[in-house]
C-alpha angles and dihedrals in degrees: 000000000000091000091051090050092051092049090049090051093050091052091049091050089050091051090051093053107093117242089234094056111156124256110265091234118061122226109254102223125186122195143167111255112254149089092283084082089070095114090053093050090048091050087054097044095044096043096245092137091050093047089055093049098251135118118205126204110196125208123183116224125219090214147341098272091057091046099047099041092050091046092051092043091053102250089118132035104204132020127194096213145139113285087228087070091053090051095044097053092040088055098046093255099110124138095238137025123260133208093222130052108258114250102165133159134188106228102181140004129250116179147323093267097266083231120180126175103221125182136190115277092260091061112081103162141018091263090062089067094067111124093009137113119257118189137220136170099251123356097233106032144039112031099337093111091049089058092047091050092049090050090049092049087050091057101261124132121212092258092053094076140021118245112211133181113239106163132248126348094273091053092046092047090053091047090049092051088052089048093237088140131026097232145353143176111267128192120222130297092024091077088059091064091042097052091046086062093051100263117147126247106212099178148350110229093218090058091056103033103031115204109028131165109219122167120017137172106255136182144153117282093231092051091050092051093046096047103026093144090057092047093051091047091051090051092047092050093049093051091047088053090052089052091052095044091051093054106101090213089066096050096106094048092042090055091048089054091050092049089047090060094036100038094173093060114104121228093249093052090047091054090051090050089056091054090052102039096037096040110141095238107010101041131078114335099274098230097016091259120165116245104228096187086047089056089053090057089053090051092048091054094045089049088053101043108017126111131247085035116248135162106233116189109147113087090181091074093071108046139052115194098182092103091045089052092051092048090053094046096055 
C-alpha cells in the first residue's frame, strides 16, 4: 500500500512539472558590455528563455582574448562575439594561446558590427590623426582590421598613427572619454553618448566596407552537439526577442529595458539608440540570419592584414546552420 502511494505521488509530481521545464544546467554566455545585448536582455525580461526551456547566465568580458580563450577552453558555452574572432582563432591567428584546439562555429548572426570610428573633439578629419594613438581591442583580432582599412581609405598609412590595444568596447569608450587615445572604433549605441559630448564621428564602417558580418553567436562544435536542445532553445528565444523588439507597439517598454540595464543612459539617447539598433534595414539582423557576403568581407580583410598571412576564401568553414534551421522549423 505504501509503495503504491509513493508511486502514485511520483506520477502526480511528474504531471505537475511543465513540459518546457528548464535544463538543469544554465548556458554560460559571455558577452561584451553594451546596448547591443538588447535582445538578450529582452529575452530575460520577457521570459523568452524560460519559455524555450533554457536558463542563461551572463558574464561580461573585458576583451576578446579573455572571451575567446575561455570559450575555447570550455569555461563558457556561447559567446556573442565578432565572427572575425571565430575565424582568427580557428586559423591560428588568435591574440592569445589556448589550452584546447579551437573548434568553433558561428550558429547565428547578430548585426553588421554597428562600427563607428569616433575621435576626440579636437580631431575633425582623418589627417588630424597623424602621429596619434588609435585604439582597438586586440591588435590582431576583432575589428582591428576594419579600423586599419578605414584609416587606409581615409588616406593614412600604417606609419602615420600608432595602433594600441585598449580592451573591449566599454574600456575603449572610457579611454576615449578620458582622451587617452585620439580615436577608436565604437559599437552602437556607444557613439550616441560620445557624439552628445562633442566627440567626432569620422566614419561608419558599413558606408566604407559594404556588407560586413559583425557579432555572431558562437560556440564549440562539441558543445553544440552535446546540448543541441539548449542551443536551439537559445536561438528561438533570441529570435523571439528580436520579433518583440521590432514591434513598434513595444518601443516604450523596450527603451525602458535598455535603460534598466544602462541606467546612465538618458531617455533621449535611449530613443536614438532604438532608431539605430532597431532600424528596419541597418539594425540587428531581423531574424538573426548570418550575412554570408558580410563574412566574405571579413575574410578579405583578414587575408589582407592577418598574420601569419593566409588567403581565406571559404565562409562555410566557420559556421554551421543546422541548429538555426531546426530552431526556425519548430
